[in-house]
KOLTI-388644 format. One record per residue (C-alpha): x, y, z; residue in one letter. Coordinates in nm, 3 decimals, padded with zeros to 5 digits. Layout:
REM KOLTI-388644
PT       X       Y       Z resn
PT       X       Y       Z    A
...
//
This chain:
REM KOLTI-388644
PT       X       Y       Z resn
PT  00.849  16.085  04.871    M
PT  00.541  16.011  04.619    L
PT  00.664  16.085  04.246    Y
PT  00.384  16.265  04.008    P
PT  00.217  15.934  03.890    T
PT  00.158  15.806  04.260    E
PT  00.013  16.124  04.340    E
PT -00.205  16.112  04.004    L
PT -00.315  15.725  04.128    A
PT -00.402  15.837  04.483    L
PT -00.583  16.128  04.381    I
PT -00.804  15.924  04.134    T
PT -00.830  15.644  04.363    S
PT -01.004  15.872  04.634    L
PT -01.209  16.049  04.387    I
PT -01.349  15.684  04.296    G
PT -01.414  15.571  04.649    L
PT -01.579  15.934  04.733    G
PT -01.800  15.875  04.417    Y
PT -01.887  15.514  04.556    A
PT -02.010  15.685  04.891    I
PT -02.223  15.925  04.698    Y
PT -02.368  15.668  04.490    L
PT -02.462  15.444  04.832    V
PT -02.655  15.733  04.954    R
PT -02.804  15.780  04.634    S
PT -02.943  15.405  04.623    V
PT -03.026  15.369  04.965    L
PT -03.247  15.697  04.936    S
PT -03.461  15.521  04.706    A
PT -03.793  15.336  04.810    D
PT -03.714  14.994  04.901    P
PT -04.077  14.875  04.827    G
PT -04.350  14.747  05.047    D
PT -04.323  14.536  05.335    E
PT -04.318  14.184  05.157    R
PT -04.037  14.343  04.924    M
PT -03.856  14.458  05.217    R
PT -03.903  14.149  05.382    Q
PT -03.763  13.912  05.099    L
PT -03.480  14.167  05.060    A
PT -03.358  14.068  05.410    N
PT -03.369  13.684  05.383    F
PT -03.144  13.743  05.103    V
PT -02.917  14.024  05.271    R
PT -02.901  13.774  05.591    E
PT -02.787  13.499  05.390    G
PT -02.516  13.639  05.208    A
PT -02.409  13.812  05.524    N
PT -02.388  13.487  05.714    A
PT -02.210  13.286  05.396    F
PT -01.927  13.560  05.368    L
PT -01.875  13.575  05.715    R
PT -01.851  13.147  05.757    R
PT -01.655  13.162  05.461    E
PT -01.385  13.433  05.596    Y
PT -01.348  13.250  05.890    L
PT -01.260  12.919  05.698    T
PT -01.016  13.110  05.482    I
PT -00.810  13.314  05.783    A
PT -00.657  13.037  05.968    P
PT -00.495  12.931  05.627    L
PT -00.400  13.292  05.515    A
PT -00.235  13.330  05.878    V
PT -00.033  13.006  05.825    I
PT  00.076  13.099  05.452    I
PT  00.200  13.448  05.602    A
PT  00.403  13.282  05.838    V
PT  00.538  13.047  05.627    I
PT  00.616  13.363  05.370    I
PT  00.765  13.533  05.661    A
PT  01.047  13.313  05.774    L
PT  01.137  13.181  05.427    F
PT  01.103  13.439  05.163    V
PT  01.333  13.736  05.157    R
PT  01.297  14.033  05.234    P
PT  01.197  13.908  05.547    L
PT  00.865  14.004  05.660    G
PT  00.817  14.294  05.416    I
PT  00.664  14.015  05.142    V
PT  00.461  13.819  05.398    A
PT  00.313  14.214  05.501    L
PT  00.224  14.244  05.141    G
PT  00.081  13.916  05.135    F
PT -00.135  14.016  05.446    A
PT -00.228  14.348  05.305    V
PT -00.320  14.260  04.949    G
PT -00.543  13.968  05.082    G
PT -00.685  14.196  05.337    G
PT -00.790  14.430  05.061    F
PT -00.943  14.170  04.874    S
PT -01.184  14.049  05.150    A
PT -01.253  14.370  05.183    L
PT -01.343  14.443  04.809    A
PT -01.558  14.128  04.834    G
PT -01.728  14.230  05.116    Y
PT -01.797  14.568  05.009    V
PT -01.938  14.467  04.661    S
PT -02.214  14.286  04.846    M
PT -02.362  14.524  05.072    Q
PT -02.497  14.779  04.823    T
PT -02.570  14.519  04.584    T
PT -02.796  14.331  04.828    V
PT -03.004  14.651  04.925    R
PT -03.046  14.744  04.544    S
PT -03.299  14.482  04.454    S
PT -03.599  14.538  04.634    S
PT -03.532  14.944  04.483    R
PT -03.466  14.831  04.153    T
PT -03.820  14.601  04.179    A
PT -04.011  14.907  04.335    Q
PT -03.859  15.172  04.069    A
PT -03.960  14.918  03.794    A
PT -04.340  15.074  03.863    K
PT -04.215  15.397  03.717    K
PT -04.081  15.250  03.403    G
PT -03.786  15.107  03.244    L
PT -03.532  15.400  03.289    A
PT -03.614  15.454  03.642    S
PT -03.537  15.059  03.726    A
PT -03.183  15.080  03.514    L
PT -03.082  15.397  03.696    S
PT -03.126  15.214  04.042    V
PT -02.971  14.889  03.937    A
PT -02.670  15.044  03.736    F
PT -02.573  15.300  04.054    K
PT -02.615  14.972  04.281    G
PT -02.377  14.781  04.053    G
PT -02.146  15.099  04.022    A
PT -02.068  15.083  04.374    V
PT -01.923  14.773  04.308    L
PT -01.724  14.878  04.025    G
PT -01.597  15.220  04.179    M
PT -01.519  15.062  04.522    T
PT -01.307  14.750  04.359    V
PT -01.108  14.981  04.137    A
PT -01.078  15.259  04.372    G
PT -00.942  15.008  04.662    L
PT -00.716  14.806  04.393    A
PT -00.519  15.152  04.309    I
PT -00.534  15.285  04.634    L
PT -00.393  14.955  04.823    G
PT -00.090  14.954  04.534    M
PT -00.036  15.303  04.560    T
PT  00.038  15.292  04.901    L
PT  00.221  15.000  04.953    F
PT  00.432  15.052  04.685    Y
PT  00.501  15.387  04.819    S
PT  00.591  15.272  05.152    A
PT  00.793  14.956  05.008    F
PT  00.905  15.042  04.656    P
PT  01.062  14.668  04.592    S
PT  00.947  14.421  04.353    A
PT  00.917  14.146  04.607    A
PT  00.694  14.359  04.838    A
PT  00.445  14.417  04.545    I
PT  00.476  14.049  04.430    V
PT  00.346  13.945  04.814    G
PT  00.079  14.218  04.761    F
PT -00.069  14.015  04.454    G
PT -00.012  13.703  04.578    F
PT -00.245  13.779  04.866    G
PT -00.509  13.956  04.618    A
PT -00.479  13.635  04.410    S
PT -00.513  13.387  04.668    L
PT -00.812  13.548  04.868    I
PT -00.985  13.643  04.560    A
PT -00.958  13.267  04.414    M
PT -01.117  13.100  04.738    F
PT -01.392  13.383  04.723    I
PT -01.466  13.305  04.350    R
PT -01.469  12.917  04.414    V
PT -01.676  12.917  04.760    G
PT -01.919  13.159  04.598    G
PT -01.933  12.999  04.240    G
PT -02.029  12.682  04.406    I
PT -02.259  12.826  04.670    Y
PT -02.487  12.997  04.381    T
PT -02.480  12.725  04.144    K
PT -02.572  12.420  04.358    A
PT -02.880  12.625  04.491    A
PT -02.951  12.771  04.146    D
PT -02.944  12.360  04.037    L
PT -03.163  12.265  04.278    G
PT -03.415  12.537  04.237    A
PT -03.441  12.484  03.875    D
PT -03.442  12.077  03.887    I
PT -03.703  12.030  04.185    A
PT -03.895  12.366  04.135    G
PT -03.917  12.450  03.746    K
PT -03.884  12.114  03.598    I
PT -04.055  11.892  03.849    E
PT -04.316  12.099  04.007    E
PT -04.375  12.300  03.697    G
PT -04.392  12.630  03.884    I
PT -04.224  12.963  03.798    P
PT -03.823  13.032  03.871    E
PT -03.884  13.254  04.162    D
PT -04.195  13.127  04.314    D
PT -04.217  13.173  04.689    A
PT -04.321  12.824  04.710    R
PT -04.003  12.705  04.616    N
PT -03.771  12.619  04.942    P
PT -03.437  12.703  04.711    G
PT -03.560  13.039  04.573    V
PT -03.400  13.237  04.899    I
PT -03.059  13.061  04.878    A
PT -03.071  13.080  04.469    D
PT -03.097  13.480  04.545    N
PT -02.826  13.492  04.776    V
PT -02.600  13.297  04.566    G
PT -02.642  13.565  04.280    D
PT -02.480  13.787  04.575    N
PT -02.215  13.583  04.684    V
PT -02.133  13.446  04.362    G
PT -02.144  13.715  04.070    D
PT -02.088  14.031  04.337    C
PT -01.844  13.919  04.594    A
PT -01.709  13.652  04.408    G
PT -01.680  13.857  04.089    M
PT -01.581  14.173  04.298    G
PT -01.272  13.969  04.451    A
PT -01.171  13.843  04.144    D
PT -01.176  14.158  03.917    V
PT -01.010  14.326  04.221    Y
PT -00.715  14.078  04.178    E
PT -00.717  14.121  03.825    S
PT -00.622  14.440  03.854    K
PT -00.356  14.416  04.125    I
PT -00.226  14.134  03.914    V
PT -00.226  14.304  03.582    T
PT -00.066  14.638  03.748    T
PT  00.215  14.403  03.930    L
PT  00.311  14.237  03.626    A
PT  00.335  14.595  03.432    A
PT  00.519  14.712  03.737    M
PT  00.767  14.442  03.751    L
PT  00.870  14.474  03.419    L
PT  00.894  14.847  03.467    G
PT  01.158  14.772  03.726    T
PT  01.353  14.601  03.462    I
PT  01.277  14.870  03.193    V
PT  01.308  15.179  03.384    F
PT  01.578  15.050  03.636    A
PT  01.747  15.406  03.663    N
PT  01.389  15.610  03.698    S
PT  01.211  15.452  03.964    P
PT  00.963  15.736  03.940    G
PT  00.828  15.584  03.595    L
PT  00.788  15.217  03.724    V
PT  00.463  15.408  03.890    A
PT  00.319  15.465  03.553    Y
PT  00.093  15.163  03.531    P
PT -00.095  15.317  03.858    L
PT -00.139  15.638  03.639    A
PT -00.305  15.479  03.386    I
PT -00.512  15.254  03.623    A
PT -00.620  15.591  03.801    G
PT -00.716  15.820  03.474    V
PT -00.915  15.492  03.361    G
PT -01.138  15.489  03.692    L
PT -01.226  15.866  03.604    I
PT -01.335  15.762  03.255    A
PT -01.544  15.535  03.431    S
PT -01.749  15.752  03.626    I
PT -01.787  15.993  03.346    I
PT -01.912  15.692  03.135    G
PT -02.146  15.575  03.404    G
PT -02.295  15.927  03.410    L
PT -02.453  15.831  03.087    W
PT -02.682  15.561  03.207    V
PT -02.851  15.813  03.431    G
PT -02.939  16.085  03.128    V
PT -02.984  15.830  02.846    A
PT -03.365  15.783  02.714    K
PT -03.472  15.506  02.512    G
PT -03.603  15.161  02.573    D
PT -03.327  14.951  02.505    N
PT -03.119  14.906  02.788    P
PT -02.814  14.692  02.636    M
PT -02.748  14.977  02.416    S
PT -02.743  15.217  02.715    T
PT -02.511  15.020  02.895    L
PT -02.276  14.973  02.571    N
PT -02.292  15.340  02.495    M
PT -02.178  15.415  02.883    A
PT -01.875  15.155  02.797    L
PT -01.766  15.335  02.431    Y
PT -01.794  15.659  02.627    I
PT -01.569  15.580  02.868    A
PT -01.334  15.403  02.646    A
PT -01.328  15.692  02.430    G
PT -01.261  15.945  02.739    I
PT -00.967  15.683  02.893    G
PT -00.775  15.687  02.555    I
PT -00.765  16.088  02.551    V
PT -00.660  16.067  02.948    L
PT -00.411  15.779  02.862    D
PT -00.247  15.994  02.564    V
PT -00.266  16.304  02.827    I
PT -00.092  16.115  03.083    V
PT  00.161  15.921  02.848    T
PT  00.293  16.195  02.686    F
PT  00.305  16.413  03.038    S
PT  00.503  16.096  03.182    V
PT  00.731  16.059  02.891    F
PT  00.786  16.413  02.775    S
PT  01.178  16.352  02.734    A
PT  01.116  16.000  02.536    E
PT  00.885  16.106  02.252    R
PT  00.898  15.782  02.073    G
PT  00.833  15.583  02.385    L
PT  00.563  15.810  02.459    A
PT  00.411  15.697  02.145    I
PT  00.444  15.345  02.145    V
PT  00.302  15.316  02.467    L
PT  00.017  15.542  02.417    A
PT -00.100  15.324  02.104    L
PT -00.036  15.028  02.336    S
PT -00.291  15.173  02.534    S
PT -00.541  15.272  02.270    L
PT -00.509  14.883  02.171    L
PT -00.621  14.749  02.531    G
PT -00.914  14.983  02.536    V
PT -01.032  14.840  02.209    L
PT -00.930  14.537  02.323    V
PT -01.219  14.579  02.586    V
PT -01.457  14.663  02.332    V
PT -01.416  14.380  02.080    G
PT -01.420  14.151  02.347    I
PT -01.746  14.301  02.477    E
PT -01.896  14.273  02.126    R
PT -01.798  13.942  02.034    V
PT -01.934  13.803  02.384    T
PT -02.253  13.993  02.334    D
PT -02.300  13.843  01.977    Y
PT -02.248  13.474  02.107    F
PT -02.464  13.483  02.436    T
PT -02.750  13.727  02.330    S
PT -03.092  13.635  02.234    Y
PT -03.105  13.921  01.983    E
PT -02.827  13.757  01.773    F
PT -02.833  13.401  01.597    S
PT -02.651  13.176  01.785    P
PT -02.850  13.181  02.103    V
PT -03.171  13.207  01.888    Q
PT -03.029  12.866  01.721    K
PT -02.984  12.690  02.068    I
PT -03.360  12.748  02.134    A
PT -03.468  12.630  01.784    E
PT -03.226  12.313  01.876    A
PT -03.418  12.260  02.213    S
PT -03.734  12.161  02.026    Q
PT -03.609  11.817  01.977    T
PT -03.498  11.787  02.337    G
PT -03.218  11.803  02.590    S
PT -02.967  11.648  02.366    A
PT -02.959  11.878  02.068    T
PT -03.018  12.187  02.318    N
PT -02.683  12.095  02.492    F
PT -02.476  12.006  02.161    L
PT -02.581  12.344  01.981    S
PT -02.469  12.552  02.305    G
PT -02.155  12.321  02.345    Y
PT -02.082  12.423  02.003    A
PT -02.161  12.791  02.019    T
PT -01.904  12.782  02.344    G
PT -01.630  12.609  02.135    L
PT -01.663  12.853  01.865    T
PT -01.669  13.188  02.068    S
PT -01.328  13.100  02.160    T
PT -01.185  13.191  01.823    A
PT -01.260  13.536  01.770    P
PT -01.156  13.618  02.146    I
PT -00.824  13.446  02.069    A
PT -00.768  13.642  01.776    L
PT -00.852  13.945  01.917    I
PT -00.578  13.895  02.173    L
PT -00.310  13.759  01.942    I
PT -00.335  14.075  01.736    I
PT -00.290  14.252  02.045    A
PT  00.002  14.071  02.161    I
PT  00.175  14.079  01.858    I
PT  00.099  14.523  01.771    A
PT  00.200  14.596  02.139    S
PT  00.551  14.352  02.121    Y
PT  00.630  14.493  01.751    A
PT  00.582  14.823  01.854    M
PT  00.798  14.825  02.180    G
PT  01.044  14.613  02.021    D
PT  01.083  14.860  01.784    Y
PT  01.140  15.150  02.014    V
PT  01.373  14.956  02.207    G
PT  01.644  14.855  01.971    G
PT  01.875  14.592  01.921    A
PT  01.986  14.607  02.283    A
PT  01.647  14.635  02.446    N
PT  01.364  14.553  02.199    G
PT  01.263  14.232  02.408    F
PT  01.209  14.393  02.781    N
PT  01.040  14.725  02.561    Y
PT  00.799  14.478  02.356    G
PT  00.677  14.293  02.650    V
PT  00.660  14.590  02.871    Y
PT  00.446  14.746  02.577    A
PT  00.205  14.456  02.579    T
PT  00.152  14.475  02.987    S
PT  00.059  14.856  02.928    I
PT -00.209  14.702  02.666    T
PT -00.354  14.482  02.934    T
PT -00.323  14.786  03.206    M
PT -00.541  14.962  02.988    A
PT -00.778  14.676  02.935    M
PT -00.815  14.704  03.320    L
PT -00.838  15.057  03.366    S
PT -01.182  15.080  03.245    L
PT -01.251  14.802  03.551    T
PT -01.490  15.047  03.696    G
PT -01.739  15.062  03.436    V
PT -01.733  14.715  03.348    I
PT -01.800  14.583  03.696    L
PT -02.056  14.843  03.723    S
PT -02.218  14.680  03.396    I
PT -02.134  14.284  03.549    D
PT -02.307  14.393  03.885    A
PT -02.615  14.500  03.724    F
PT -02.684  14.162  03.648    G
PT -02.741  14.023  03.969    P
PT -02.926  14.294  04.062    I
PT -03.176  14.249  03.818    T
PT -03.186  13.886  03.862    D
PT -03.285  13.940  04.230    N
PT -03.547  14.227  04.163    A
PT -03.706  14.001  03.916    N
PT -03.718  13.735  04.191    G
PT -03.875  13.967  04.445    I
PT -04.130  14.065  04.170    V
PT -04.248  13.727  04.115    E
PT -04.187  13.614  04.494    M
PT -04.418  13.920  04.609    A
PT -04.660  13.922  04.358    G
PT -04.615  14.284  04.238    V
PT -04.792  14.329  03.924    T
PT -04.775  14.525  03.582    G
PT -04.390  14.541  03.616    V
PT -04.268  14.180  03.493    R
PT -04.214  14.308  03.170    E
PT -03.985  14.561  03.260    V
PT -03.743  14.336  03.532    T
PT -03.793  14.052  03.262    D
PT -03.608  14.249  03.025    K
PT -03.355  14.407  03.254    L
PT -03.285  14.035  03.345    D
PT -03.188  13.936  03.018    A
PT -02.974  14.200  02.958    V
PT -02.794  14.121  03.287    G
PT -02.722  13.771  03.165    N
PT -02.517  13.907  02.882    T
PT -02.368  14.179  03.075    T
PT -02.239  13.917  03.335    K
PT -02.104  13.719  03.022    A
PT -01.925  13.987  02.870    T
PT -01.733  14.093  03.204    T
PT -01.639  13.743  03.239    K
PT -01.475  13.704  02.907    G
PT -01.327  14.069  02.979    F
PT -01.161  13.896  03.327    A
PT -01.034  13.576  03.137    I
PT -00.896  13.774  02.867    G
PT -00.687  14.001  03.060    S
PT -00.582  13.727  03.300    A
PT -00.435  13.580  02.983    A
PT -00.249  13.880  02.879    L
PT -00.154  13.961  03.235    A
PT  00.004  13.615  03.268    S
PT  00.215  13.700  02.947    L
PT  00.391  13.954  03.134    S
PT  00.390  13.768  03.487    L
PT  00.587  13.483  03.346    F
PT  00.867  13.727  03.191    I
PT  00.868  13.826  03.523    A
PT  00.935  13.515  03.647    F
PT  01.159  13.397  03.394    E
PT  01.375  13.759  03.491    S
PT  01.347  13.657  03.854    E
PT  01.502  13.308  03.783    V
PT  01.800  13.450  03.587    T
PT  01.880  13.708  03.812    S
PT  01.897  13.462  04.104    Q
PT  02.138  13.184  03.876    Y
PT  02.369  13.478  03.787    A
PT  02.429  13.620  04.118    S
PT  02.518  13.278  04.246    R
PT  02.748  13.249  03.930    G
PT  02.577  13.020  03.740    H
PT  02.453  13.009  03.376    T
PT  02.081  13.050  03.345    P
PT  01.852  12.831  03.193    P
PT  01.690  12.859  02.905    T
PT  01.320  12.755  02.857    Y
PT  01.290  12.541  02.511    L
PT  01.064  12.306  02.430    L
PT  01.339  12.045  02.303    T
PT  01.439  12.043  02.720    N
PT  01.192  11.763  02.848    P
PT  01.139  11.966  03.189    L
PT  00.968  12.227  03.023    V
PT  00.787  11.951  02.811    L
PT  00.669  11.809  03.164    V
PT  00.584  12.129  03.264    G
PT  00.362  12.238  02.966    L
PT  00.169  11.892  03.027    L
PT  00.114  11.941  03.398    I
PT -00.007  12.332  03.338    G
PT -00.246  12.190  03.062    G
PT -00.370  11.950  03.288    L
PT -00.392  12.193  03.595    L
PT -00.790  12.394  03.462    P
PT -00.919  12.049  03.378    F
PT -00.861  11.916  03.695    F
PT -00.953  12.223  03.880    F
PT -01.265  12.266  03.704    S
PT -01.393  11.884  03.804    S
PT -01.335  11.966  04.163    F
PT -01.576  12.254  04.110    L
PT -01.829  12.094  03.886    I
PT -01.835  11.810  04.105    G
PT -01.885  12.001  04.392    A
PT -02.178  12.162  04.240    V
PT -02.335  11.861  04.129    G
PT -02.299  11.664  04.480    R
PT -02.432  12.007  04.642    A
PT -02.705  12.027  04.426    G
PT -02.806  11.709  04.478    F
PT -02.867  11.757  04.819    K
PT -03.056  12.047  04.742    M
PT -03.306  11.876  04.533    V
PT -03.373  11.583  04.756    N
PT -03.447  11.851  05.028    E
PT -03.672  12.044  04.780    I
PT -03.851  11.745  04.754    R
PT -03.887  11.646  05.093    R
PT -04.028  12.007  05.182    Q
PT -04.271  11.938  04.896    F
PT -04.358  11.595  05.014    R
PT -04.390  11.689  05.392    E
PT -04.498  11.997  05.436    I
PT -04.891  12.031  05.375    P
PT -05.000  12.331  05.196    G
PT -04.671  12.413  05.007    L
PT -04.766  12.335  04.653    R
PT -05.088  12.534  04.679    E
PT -04.908  12.869  04.868    G
PT -05.112  12.775  05.185    K
PT -04.775  12.726  05.381    A
PT -04.411  12.880  05.415    A
PT -04.114  12.688  05.268    A
PT -03.808  12.631  05.505    D
PT -03.580  12.879  05.318    Y
PT -03.322  12.824  05.575    Q
PT -03.245  12.478  05.511    K
PT -03.158  12.499  05.190    C
PT -02.939  12.818  05.249    V
PT -02.780  12.584  05.490    D
PT -02.716  12.325  05.264    I
PT -02.535  12.587  04.996    S
PT -02.314  12.729  05.262    T
PT -02.220  12.387  05.404    S
PT -02.104  12.244  05.113    A
PT -01.942  12.575  04.971    A
PT -01.702  12.590  05.221    L
PT -01.631  12.230  05.229    R
PT -01.554  12.180  04.872    E
PT -01.363  12.498  04.817    L
PT -01.045  12.339  05.034    I
PT -00.931  12.071  04.755    A
PT -00.919  12.281  04.449    P
PT -00.727  12.532  04.683    G
PT -00.492  12.338  04.765    A
PT -00.439  12.211  04.427    L
PT -00.371  12.586  04.287    A
PT -00.145  12.644  04.636    I
PT  00.065  12.298  04.650    L
PT  00.110  12.238  04.246    T
PT  00.348  12.511  04.182    P
PT  00.554  12.446  04.519    I
PT  00.585  12.079  04.449    F
PT  00.662  12.116  04.102    V
PT  00.922  12.399  04.164    G
PT  01.083  12.188  04.484    V
PT  01.081  11.839  04.273    I
PT  01.104  11.947  03.919    L
PT  01.279  12.276  03.963    G
PT  01.198  12.644  03.767    P
PT  01.243  12.514  03.401    L
PT  00.946  12.294  03.488    A
PT  00.746  12.556  03.669    L
PT  00.768  12.778  03.377    G
PT  00.637  12.499  03.163    G
PT  00.333  12.473  03.407    V
PT  00.273  12.843  03.412    L
PT  00.284  12.879  03.007    I
PT  00.055  12.530  02.999    G
PT -00.213  12.700  03.249    S
PT -00.243  12.990  03.009    V
PT -00.288  12.818  02.704    V
PT -00.567  12.550  02.823    S
PT -00.709  12.776  03.062    G
PT -00.798  13.069  02.829    L
PT -00.981  12.803  02.577    F
PT -01.148  12.623  02.865    L
PT -01.260  12.933  03.100    A
PT -01.416  13.086  02.733    L
PT -01.591  12.781  02.633    L
PT -01.727  12.745  02.990    M
PT -01.825  13.098  03.036    A
PT -01.977  13.164  02.708    N
PT -02.154  12.841  02.616    A
PT -02.346  12.890  03.009    G
PT -02.445  13.211  02.918    A
PT -02.569  13.130  02.581    A
PT -02.766  12.812  02.691    W
PT -02.934  13.078  02.974    D
PT -03.041  13.319  02.710    N
PT -03.174  13.064  02.475    A
PT -03.422  12.951  02.766    K
PT -03.490  13.347  02.812    K
PT -03.559  13.351  02.469    Y
PT -03.804  13.061  02.434    I
PT -03.994  13.200  02.769    E
PT -04.032  13.537  02.597    A
PT -04.275  13.343  02.373    G
PT -04.058  13.169  02.075    H
PT -04.096  12.798  01.996    F
PT -04.400  12.753  02.228    G
PT -04.279  12.931  02.527    G
PT -04.276  12.819  02.904    K
PT -04.447  12.479  02.994    G
PT -04.350  12.323  02.630    T
PT -04.112  12.024  02.620    P
PT -03.906  12.273  02.404    T
PT -03.869  12.483  02.708    H
PT -03.789  12.197  02.946    A
PT -03.518  12.119  02.745    A
PT -03.406  12.457  02.760    A
PT -03.393  12.477  03.100    V
PT -03.189  12.124  03.129    S
PT -02.930  12.292  02.944    G
PT -02.948  12.603  03.136    D
PT -02.861  12.376  03.472    T
PT -02.583  12.216  03.264    V
PT -02.428  12.557  03.189    G
PT -02.501  12.728  03.524    D
PT -02.165  12.555  03.667    P
PT -02.007  12.619  03.366    F
PT -02.044  12.997  03.369    K
PT -02.073  13.089  03.699    D
PT -01.839  12.832  03.900    T
PT -01.538  12.635  03.713    A
PT -01.546  12.919  03.406    G
PT -01.446  13.235  03.578    P
PT -01.258  13.046  03.851    S
PT -00.979  12.951  03.586    I
PT -00.849  13.290  03.582    N
PT -00.805  13.307  03.940    S
PT -00.615  13.004  03.907    L
PT -00.381  13.123  03.652    I
PT -00.320  13.424  03.861    K
PT -00.238  13.222  04.193    V
PT  00.005  12.975  04.014    L
PT  00.212  13.300  03.842    N
PT  00.204  13.510  04.178    T
PT  00.277  13.182  04.437    I
PT  00.570  13.084  04.137    S
PT  00.751  13.424  04.180    I
PT  00.710  13.449  04.561    V
PT  00.907  13.142  04.604    F
PT  01.137  13.124  04.292    V
PT  01.469  13.208  04.532    V
PT  01.374  12.888  04.738    L
PT  01.323  12.691  04.369    F
PT  01.649  12.819  04.245    V
PT  01.865  12.730  04.552    V
PT  01.769  12.382  04.585    L
PT  01.816  12.298  04.207    H
PT  02.163  12.506  04.182    L
//
């Protein structure tokens, strides 16, 4: 039997997936360009598919081992393991589907650019919208079906853990791949050889374009998919506490997710009918339309579900409104700090006139500064939503209602995943389209594809801020769920539940370990990009040295060799950070107990939030400062100023596309694995 909230979620998920199928047909019906353009697109598609296939084969044995361990030791036996397997499978599917249309959209976007900016924008956005609608639809469908079949907190925690773990591996592996290729192509091609970024003579150019898809499409698709899953999971876990006697209300977050998907579809339609030559304004308007419609639908659904509790309905409707406003606020702040339309990026470009050092210092300072307004937005959202819930809950249930209201704010944020991810995937599609234009020698369209590519850099940064902010808010709810489960397990065994106080040395030790984790985790990822990039640079140098006529364009580069270097490095290097994320909470829980583990969860959020924002925004700002110079400012291409900006961009690449966005996956893996094994940790420390 499905409750009305579950029925609504199921129907809307199917509408979203059906719309994604329509978009696929629309994109594939577009002209893919001439033979050379199709050939280049095929190179990228084959490389991306080969990497993802090898990555999944690498991850699968580990996932099976973890599923067996969960099946043997976590109750209810078998159900949690099944949730882990299904959640992980859907996460892998989200990553795969995310990439299949985007790799087919780039040549079509390049060809559409011949008709003008509006045509290219429409094709690129539709390609990105396939990812957005598919990821959002799969997340809602998976959670709805699984919860309907197994309506228990333990089962949905297993589902969330599976989604988080697989997404982290896809995000980490794709991030290492894409930035190793990008680093090598930039250093050996642009800086040393002085050739354009996407020149066909550069042996690393195909690997670079493959990386855009496996990192920013498959990786981001799986990442945002699990963000949506974990956020829904957190809200539903708290719902089991708040609505213990009303199981039909527990699935209310699924309904919010469903109507958000409908709002995303309607907002995205604006891109197809908008007029004008400012693509960023068009994409922003699509987001604002989706946000406005989402608010209206959230209010309608909330008052329908809680018709008997008008005070609670008002609070949850306001919490939903707050979540949508948080999305818009983060988008505007990120746009300001990462777009070359505004002074922060322009100042980085200006600082590049005196060399790489001042470029780096200016960009790093911009990243640091950008954390403050986003933190302020999140602080206001937490305080306001909690205060409203606490007020309506009263003296007896104020805390539970307050935290639940905060989880609904986060849920409303993620309800716009469809349009946010559509705007994000637009970025790698236009990046690849720009590369195809350069490599295929397409004339008369570079101004169009350059403009779309610059906008795409900003939209990718915006989505990273959105994902990082939602991870922080979701982790608050997950920690409360973890603490509630610890309390329940102690009480059920006749013991006094522990209290999480800073005066307790175990909590303090946990905070220090948790605060360290994002830094140590990032060191693995940035180091991996450096090692792989070293091999890539030397291989590109070798080819320029040993292949006669390559510099002159009279001989073909060996693209496959560079693809193999990035693939092997990514798969080899993802094991260590993955093991760190899995084993740390288990070791802390077993050795130090649930008090210390709670400290780990909080510490990782506090340091991880700001480190991730710093790296994501600084990296995007460095990238767009380079593009601002390439547009003709401060001397333009081929000058020492441009060379300094390229150096800053190469530093920013692993910041913004590898380490930064992987931290939010780390945070959620820590939380979900802690809840899955919480019974074991409690039993060992009674």
